[in-house]
LUMTI-926644 format. One record per residue (C-alpha): residue number from 1; residue in three letters; x, y, z. Coordinates in nm, 3 decimals. Layout:
residues N
{NUM; 'Ala'; {X; Y; Z}},
...
end
This chain:
residues 76
{1; 'Met'; {0.518; 1.418; 0.329}},
{2; 'Ile'; {0.809; 1.162; 0.288}},
{3; 'Leu'; {1.051; 1.436; 0.353}},
{4; 'Leu'; {0.871; 1.487; 0.703}},
{5; 'Ala'; {0.879; 1.123; 0.759}},
{6; 'Phe'; {1.259; 1.122; 0.732}},
{7; 'Leu'; {1.301; 1.439; 0.935}},
{8; 'Phe'; {1.141; 1.315; 1.260}},
{9; 'Pro'; {1.218; 1.013; 1.471}},
{10; 'Arg'; {0.971; 0.725; 1.454}},
{11; 'Arg'; {0.730; 0.685; 1.725}},
{12; 'Tyr'; {0.601; 0.325; 1.642}},
{13; 'Thr'; {0.733; 0.024; 1.508}},
{14; 'Arg'; {0.643; -0.127; 1.161}},
{15; 'Thr'; {0.651; 0.210; 0.941}},
{16; 'Ser'; {0.825; 0.007; 0.679}},
{17; 'Asp'; {0.482; -0.141; 0.601}},
{18; 'Phe'; {0.433; 0.175; 0.430}},
{19; 'Ala'; {0.637; 0.058; 0.157}},
{20; 'Phe'; {0.369; -0.240; 0.099}},
{21; 'Val'; {0.106; 0.038; 0.075}},
{22; 'Ile'; {0.269; 0.246; -0.162}},
{23; 'Gly'; {0.352; -0.060; -0.388}},
{24; 'Phe'; {-0.001; -0.176; -0.390}},
{25; 'Tyr'; {-0.116; 0.177; -0.468}},
{26; 'Ala'; {0.132; 0.210; -0.749}},
{27; 'Leu'; {0.000; -0.124; -0.868}},
{28; 'Ala'; {-0.371; -0.002; -0.864}},
{29; 'Lys'; {-0.258; 0.284; -1.063}},
{30; 'Ala'; {-0.115; 0.055; -1.331}},
{31; 'Leu'; {-0.403; -0.180; -1.328}},
{32; 'Glu'; {-0.645; 0.139; -1.387}},
{33; 'Leu'; {-0.424; 0.262; -1.684}},
{34; 'Tyr'; {-0.414; -0.057; -1.842}},
{35; 'Asp'; {-0.761; -0.159; -1.791}},
{36; 'Arg'; {-0.870; -0.295; -2.143}},
{37; 'Pro'; {-0.540; -0.455; -2.241}},
{38; 'Ile'; {-0.589; -0.647; -1.914}},
{39; 'Phe'; {-0.961; -0.759; -1.994}},
{40; 'Thr'; {-0.856; -0.858; -2.358}},
{41; 'Ala'; {-0.568; -1.085; -2.202}},
{42; 'Leu'; {-0.784; -1.231; -1.912}},
{43; 'His'; {-1.135; -1.242; -2.048}},
{44; 'Phe'; {-1.237; -1.263; -1.703}},
{45; 'Ala'; {-1.141; -0.948; -1.493}},
{46; 'Ser'; {-1.062; -0.617; -1.607}},
{47; 'Gly'; {-0.798; -0.393; -1.480}},
{48; 'His'; {-1.075; -0.199; -1.309}},
{49; 'Thr'; {-1.175; -0.501; -1.081}},
{50; 'Leu'; {-0.805; -0.580; -1.020}},
{51; 'Lys'; {-0.763; -0.211; -0.910}},
{52; 'His'; {-1.000; -0.249; -0.653}},
{53; 'Leu'; {-0.844; -0.563; -0.527}},
{54; 'Ser'; {-0.520; -0.420; -0.521}},
{55; 'Ala'; {-0.654; -0.101; -0.333}},
{56; 'Ala'; {-0.817; -0.329; -0.084}},
{57; 'Ala'; {-0.486; -0.496; -0.030}},
{58; 'Ala'; {-0.334; -0.160; 0.052}},
{59; 'Gly'; {-0.586; -0.082; 0.307}},
{60; 'Phe'; {-0.532; -0.410; 0.471}},
{61; 'Cys'; {-0.185; -0.355; 0.500}},
{62; 'Ile'; {-0.259; -0.035; 0.680}},
{63; 'Leu'; {-0.509; -0.203; 0.916}},
{64; 'Arg'; {-0.250; -0.477; 0.975}},
{65; 'Met'; {0.011; -0.216; 1.041}},
{66; 'Leu'; {-0.204; -0.074; 1.301}},
{67; 'Glu'; {-0.282; -0.372; 1.477}},
{68; 'Lys'; {0.046; -0.487; 1.527}},
{69; 'Arg'; {0.278; -0.172; 1.582}},
{70; 'Lys'; {0.421; -0.077; 1.942}},
{71; 'Pro'; {0.557; 0.237; 2.069}},
{72; 'Val'; {0.906; 0.298; 2.012}},
{73; 'Val'; {1.117; 0.299; 2.346}},
{74; 'Ala'; {1.368; 0.610; 2.337}},
{75; 'Glu'; {1.716; 0.504; 2.406}},
{76; 'Leu'; {1.928; 0.748; 2.639}},
end
């Protein structure tokens, strides 16, 4: 999928926002992996809870990107 994104020209602006989406998703996976140590350290939220917040942030980034993007004008 990433290879296809590099092979074809962009049709819309704000494609770099996908970096934030991937970052929040990676954070969610790490929080899921360290669920118990996070709860032991914080005592008020587990990694599972924080995973859901991180995944929601990724979803928000996608929504924001779709709201703000514009078509790329082809240069001739």
